[in-house]
C-alpha positions as CSV (number, residue, x, y, z in Angstrom):
1,M,20.7,-42.2,-25.1
2,K,19.3,-39.2,-26.9
3,R,16.1,-39.2,-24.8
4,I,18.2,-39.1,-21.6
5,L,20.1,-36.1,-22.8
6,L,17.0,-34.3,-24.1
7,L,15.2,-34.3,-20.8
8,P,17.8,-32.3,-18.9
9,L,18.3,-30.0,-21.8
10,G,14.5,-29.3,-22.0
11,L,14.4,-28.6,-18.3
12,F,17.3,-26.3,-18.5
13,I,15.7,-24.3,-21.4
14,A,12.4,-24.0,-19.4
15,L,14.3,-22.8,-16.3
16,V,16.2,-20.2,-18.4
17,G,12.8,-19.0,-19.9
18,F,11.3,-18.5,-16.4
19,L,14.4,-16.6,-15.3
20,L,14.3,-14.3,-18.3
21,I,10.7,-13.5,-17.7
22,G,11.4,-12.7,-14.1
23,L,14.2,-10.3,-15.0
24,H,11.8,-8.2,-17.0
25,R,9.2,-7.8,-14.2
26,D,8.9,-4.8,-12.0
27,P,9.5,-5.9,-8.3
28,H,7.0,-3.2,-7.2
29,E,4.3,-4.9,-9.1
30,V,4.0,-8.1,-7.1
31,P,0.6,-9.6,-7.9
32,S,-1.7,-9.3,-4.9
33,P,-4.5,-11.8,-4.3
34,L,-6.5,-8.9,-3.1
35,I,-6.7,-7.0,-6.4
36,N,-10.4,-7.0,-7.6
37,K,-11.6,-8.3,-4.2
38,P,-13.3,-6.5,-1.4
39,A,-11.0,-4.7,0.9
40,P,-10.7,-6.4,4.3
41,P,-13.0,-4.7,6.8
42,F,-11.5,-2.9,9.8
43,Q,-12.4,-0.4,12.5
44,L,-9.5,1.3,14.2
45,P,-9.0,4.2,16.5
46,Q,-8.0,7.5,14.9
47,L,-4.4,8.5,15.6
48,H,-5.2,12.0,16.8
49,D,-8.3,11.0,18.9
50,A,-8.4,7.4,20.2
51,A,-12.0,7.8,21.3
52,K,-13.0,8.1,17.6
53,T,-12.8,5.3,15.1
54,F,-12.6,4.9,11.4
55,S,-13.6,2.0,9.2
56,A,-13.3,1.0,5.6
57,Q,-17.1,0.9,5.5
58,D,-17.1,4.7,6.2
59,M,-15.6,5.2,2.7
60,R,-18.3,3.4,0.7
61,G,-19.3,5.5,-2.3
62,K,-15.8,7.1,-2.6
63,V,-12.6,6.2,-4.3
64,W,-9.7,6.5,-1.9
65,L,-6.1,5.6,-1.2
66,L,-5.1,3.7,1.9
67,N,-1.4,4.1,2.7
68,F,0.4,1.9,5.3
69,W,3.3,3.7,6.9
70,G,5.3,4.0,10.1
71,T,7.8,6.6,11.5
72,W,10.3,3.8,11.8
73,C,10.2,3.2,8.0
74,I,13.0,5.0,6.0
75,A,11.1,4.5,2.7
76,C,8.0,6.0,4.2
77,R,10.0,9.1,5.2
78,E,11.3,9.4,1.6
79,E,7.7,9.0,0.2
80,H,6.2,11.4,2.7
81,P,7.0,14.8,1.0
82,L,5.5,13.5,-2.3
83,L,2.3,12.4,-0.4
84,V,2.0,15.9,1.0
85,E,2.2,17.3,-2.5
86,Y,-0.3,14.8,-3.9
87,A,-2.7,15.5,-1.1
88,K,-2.8,19.2,-2.1
89,S,-4.3,18.3,-5.5
90,N,-7.4,16.8,-3.8
91,A,-7.5,14.3,-6.7
92,V,-7.7,11.2,-4.4
93,P,-8.2,11.4,-0.6
94,I,-5.3,9.6,1.2
95,Y,-6.0,7.8,4.4
96,G,-3.1,6.6,6.5
97,V,-2.6,3.5,8.6
98,D,0.3,4.0,11.1
99,Y,1.1,0.4,11.9
100,K,3.2,-1.6,14.2
101,Y,6.3,-3.2,12.7
102,S,7.2,-5.7,15.5
103,N,7.1,-6.1,19.2
104,D,10.4,-4.3,19.6
105,N,9.9,-1.5,17.0
106,S,6.3,-0.2,17.1
107,D,5.1,3.4,16.6
108,E,4.0,5.2,19.6
109,R,0.9,7.4,19.0
110,A,2.7,10.5,20.2
111,A,5.7,9.9,17.9
112,A,3.5,9.4,14.9
113,A,1.4,12.5,15.7
114,Q,4.6,14.6,16.2
115,F,6.1,13.3,12.9
116,L,3.0,14.4,11.0
117,A,3.0,17.8,12.8
118,E,6.6,18.4,11.9
119,V,6.8,17.3,8.3
120,G,3.2,17.8,7.1
121,N,0.1,15.6,7.2
122,P,-1.0,14.4,3.7
123,Y,-3.8,12.2,5.3
124,T,-7.4,13.1,5.3
125,L,-7.4,10.9,8.4
126,T,-4.9,8.5,10.0
127,V,-5.7,5.4,12.1
128,Y,-3.5,3.6,14.5
129,D,-3.0,-0.2,14.0
130,A,-1.2,-0.9,17.2
131,D,-1.2,-4.7,17.0
132,G,-0.6,-4.8,13.2
133,R,-3.7,-7.0,12.6
134,I,-5.1,-4.9,9.8
135,S,-1.7,-4.8,8.1
136,I,-1.7,-8.5,8.1
137,D,-5.3,-8.7,6.7
138,Y,-4.2,-6.5,3.8
139,G,-1.1,-8.6,3.2
140,V,1.3,-5.8,4.0
141,Y,4.8,-7.2,4.4
142,G,6.8,-4.0,4.1
143,A,6.2,-0.3,4.3
144,P,5.1,1.7,2.6
145,E,2.3,0.0,0.8
146,S,-0.8,1.6,-0.7
147,F,-4.1,0.4,-1.9
148,L,-6.5,2.2,-4.3
149,I,-10.0,1.3,-3.3
150,D,-13.1,1.9,-5.4
151,K,-16.6,3.1,-4.5
152,N,-17.8,-0.4,-3.7
153,G,-14.9,-1.1,-1.4
154,V,-12.9,-3.2,-3.9
155,I,-9.2,-3.0,-4.1
156,R,-8.2,-2.0,-7.6
157,F,-4.5,-1.3,-7.3
158,K,-1.6,-2.1,-4.9
159,Q,1.7,-0.2,-4.7
160,I,4.5,-1.9,-2.9
161,G,7.1,0.6,-1.9
162,P,7.0,4.4,-2.1
163,I,4.6,6.1,-4.5
164,T,6.7,7.9,-7.0
165,E,5.7,10.7,-9.4
166,D,5.5,8.1,-12.2
167,V,3.2,5.8,-10.2
168,W,1.1,8.7,-9.1
169,N,0.7,10.3,-12.5
170,N,0.6,7.2,-14.7
171,K,-1.2,4.6,-12.6
172,I,-3.0,6.0,-9.5
173,L,-4.5,9.2,-11.0
174,P,-5.7,7.7,-14.3
175,L,-7.3,4.7,-12.5
176,A,-8.9,7.0,-9.8
177,K,-10.4,9.2,-12.5
178,Q,-11.8,6.1,-14.3
179,L,-13.2,4.7,-11.1
180,N,-14.8,8.1,-10.2
181,Q,-16.8,8.1,-13.5
């Protein structure tokens, strides 16, 4: 009889333990299977000149931040003024991916270019992911999301959600400085 009662009690205690661990985790720090793996390759048209392309390979030898955003994204609009300020420091070049959200709600090139012209452009360069394929390859499931990529093209950090001052100053900048040494 005691054994029958101990099994459910043990399972209950284990479940409570998992729940307690989960409560103390930061939801913006969802583990990514891409951390410490090569960044997925891509070659996309530039936002401002569709005749020109940009690829992850173009950044070999440099530490850079890849930021997925869209004009339809409220959190991206909140993050944007901070990105403009961060870009002024020239500490880490920021490259943007304006990406499609769905068939019904995709960015138009002109709207994205106008948005950047009106509120400031923090990006060294922006590419246009019209079909959302690159976003899928990077595992982006919400915007904004950002990836710090090292000189060898390896993803070293992923930020889900807006980059805050705390994330910029305490995670991205220190790691970028370390990777640049």
